[in-house]
Each structure stands twice: as C-alpha cells, then as structure tokens.
C-alpha positions in Angstrom: 0.2 0.1 -0.1 1.4 3.7 -0.7 -0.3 6.2 1.0 -0.5 9.9 -1.7 -0.3 13.3 -0.4 -1.7 16.5 -2.5 -1.1 19.4 -2.2 -4.5 20.9 -2.0 -8.3 19.5 -2.0 -8.7 19.9 -6.4 -5.0 18.0 -7.0 -6.8 15.1 -4.5 -9.9 15.3 -6.8 -8.6 15.7 -9.3 -6.6 12.5 -9.4 -9.4 10.0 -7.4 -11.8 11.5 -11.0 -9.3 9.8 -13.0 -9.0 7.0 -11.1 -12.6 7.0 -11.4 -12.5 7.0 -14.8 -9.8 4.3 -14.9 -11.2 1.3 -12.4 -14.6 2.0 -14.3 -13.6 1.9 -17.4 -12.3 -1.4 -16.1 -14.8 -2.5 -14.5 -17.4 -2.3 -18.3 -14.4 -4.3 -20.3 -14.1 -7.3 -18.1 -17.4 -6.9 -15.9 -20.3 -5.4 -18.0 -21.1 -3.0 -15.2 -19.3 -0.9 -12.6 -20.6 -0.8 -9.2 -20.2 2.4 -7.3 -21.1 3.0 -4.0 -22.2 7.2 -2.8 -21.0 7.7 0.7 -23.0 11.3 2.5 -21.5 15.2 4.2 -19.8 17.4 2.1 -16.2 15.9 1.1 -17.5 13.8 -2.0 -19.8 16.9 -3.5 -17.0 18.4 -4.7 -16.7 14.7 -6.6 -19.5 14.4 -7.1 -19.8 17.2 -9.1 -16.5 16.6 -11.4 -17.9 13.1 -12.8 -21.2 14.7 -13.6 -18.9 17.7 -15.6 -16.2 16.9 -17.0 -16.3 14.1 -17.1 -19.8 13.2 -18.2 -19.6 11.6 -21.5 -16.2 9.8 -20.4 -17.4 6.7 -18.6 -21.1 4.8 -19.9 -23.3 6.1 -17.5 -25.9 2.9 -17.7 -23.8 0.7 -17.3 -22.8 1.9 -13.7 -25.1 1.0 -10.6 -25.5 3.2 -7.7 -25.4 2.4 -4.2 -25.7 4.5 -1.4 -23.4 3.0 1.4 -24.3 5.6 5.0 -27.4 7.0 4.1 -29.5 8.7 6.7 -32.7 7.5 8.1 -34.5 10.9 7.3 -37.2 11.3 3.8 -36.1 11.8 0.1 -37.0 15.1 0.6 -34.6 16.0 4.5 -31.8 18.5 3.8 -29.7 15.2 5.5 -30.5 13.2 3.1 -27.4 12.4 1.2 -29.5 11.6 -2.5 -30.4 14.4 -2.2 -27.0 16.1 -2.5 -25.6 14.0 -5.0 -28.9 14.4 -7.2 -27.7 18.4 -7.1 -24.0 17.5 -7.5 
C-alpha cells in the first residue's frame, strides 16, 4: 500500500476522478457493469460535481449502478438525505 499526499483538495479530486474513470472503464470492459458506492456528507460533493460535468461523456453511465453506503434515516426531501446531495451534484 502506498500513501499519496496532495498539495490541495483540487489535486486530490482530479486524481481521484481519473482513478474512478480508469476502474469504471476496466470494470465495464471486463464485467459489463461498474458498481459505485456513494458516501454522504460534504467531503465527496466536489468529486460528484466533477464526475457529473468533466467526466459526463467519459464514462458509460448507463452501465454504472449506484449504491449508498451510509444513508441516513430521513425522508428523501430532507436536507440531510445523502441521495439529495448526490442528485444536486
């Protein structure tokens, strides 16, 4: 295992987006699908925004299945609902 150190969050999210592109592409080629577990909170929001814009046409999203790893027990329109944050991103 290696530890990667970034100068700022922009570098981190750029590198992480490329990593997700690579593993998603590989998984789709090998298995026909890519399972993507989303987390909540504010930390991944920027990543989701980058994937929804810069990577919109780089990943075959029709073959990506999304799951929430830590959804809160609130209604779908509640501000704390992680699905709402992901949808807005």
